[in-house]
C-alpha positions, 0 to 999 in steps of 0.5 A, a space after each residue: 877756184 869755185 866756192 863750195 856751197 855753205 852748209 852752215 856750221 857743224 851741229 846745226 840742223 836745217 829747216 825741214 819743210 813737209 806739208 807745213 814749214 817749221 820754225 818761225 811760221 809754226 808747225 803743221 798742227 797749228 801750234 804757236 811759234 816758239 820764241 827763242 832767246 838770244 842764248 837759246 832758251 825757250 819761253 812759253 808764249 801766251 796767246 789768245 785762244 789757247 786751251 786752258 790758258 788766259 790771254 795774258 801772262 800771269 792770268 787765271 786759267 780755267 783750272 785755277 779754281 782755288 779762290 772760286 771754290 773757297 767762295 762757293 764753299 763759304 756761300 753754301 755753308 751760309 745758305 745751309 745755316 740760313 735754311 736751318 734757322 728757317 726750318 727751326 722757326 717753321 717747326 716752332 710755329 707748327 708746334 705752337 699752332 698744333 698746341 692751339 688747335 689741341 686746346 681749342 678742340 679740348 675746349 669744344 669737347 668740354 663745351 659740347 658735353 656741358 651743353 648736352 648735360 644742360 640740355 638734359 637738365 632743362 628737358 627734365 626740368 620742363 617735363 617735371 614742371 608739367 608733371 607737377 601741374 598734373 599731379 592732382 589729375 594723376 592722383 584722381 586717376 589713381 584713386 579711381 583705379 583703386 575704387 574700380 571706377 576705371 574698369 571697362 569704362 571709356 575713361 580708362 582708355 583716356 587715363 592709359 593714354 595720358 600715363 603712356 604719353 608721360 612715360 615717353 617723356 621719361 616719367 616713372 611712377 614709384 611706390 608699390 605695396 610690399 616694397 621695403 620702405 626707402 626714405 629716398 622715394 617714400 614718405 610715410 604718412 601712417 604707421 600701422 600694424 598689418 600682416 607683412 609679406 613672408 620674408 619681410 625683415 624691415 619696415 614695409 609699405 603696406 598701402 600707397 596713398 598717393 604714388 610718387 613720380 620721378 624723371 630719370 634721377 630727379 624725384 618729382 614727388 615721393 610716394 606717400 605711403 602707409 608702413 608697418 613693421 615686422 612682428 
């Protein structure tokens, strides 16, 4: 009696081999072999080099970023807070430097104004000293002109040049006959009775004995005059 070939127990499927063997050797696609337990349960097998999995069971795979993300978030917040403090300190320093610069600029402007004002005062003082020393000469020129001694003579040109030179330095002669008496620029030496110009209503200068001189707002000498009151 010939024995029939064994085909296995009913319900089991034979191994099928195509281009690659299945079962213990793995499939043709190169997937890892399955480890079957004695009771037919299948468990995941960890192996080195699998996509997305670690080399050991229980290891952290590349998709498990919970703790890493928390650390990165905390570090980012701390870095942002540090940058905010640094920016606040820079803003405070910039505001302080700007205030110092504005104060220095204001001090410089005030200094420049004061220097310019003092320079003008010094200039007027120096010119005034020269004019005071020339007052006797200027009085002689005024008297010679009133007497007619300067008419057409060579000395007239010298007198005109001297007065023109003083004028370039801001020297101005004050006091003219017919002006209303002003105690700020006139000094009355004589009070006489005289015919006044038409329309005069107050004390009026009728004769200039010695002209006055001023430089800008500074009066070097008041004009010495003779005055008369209206009738």
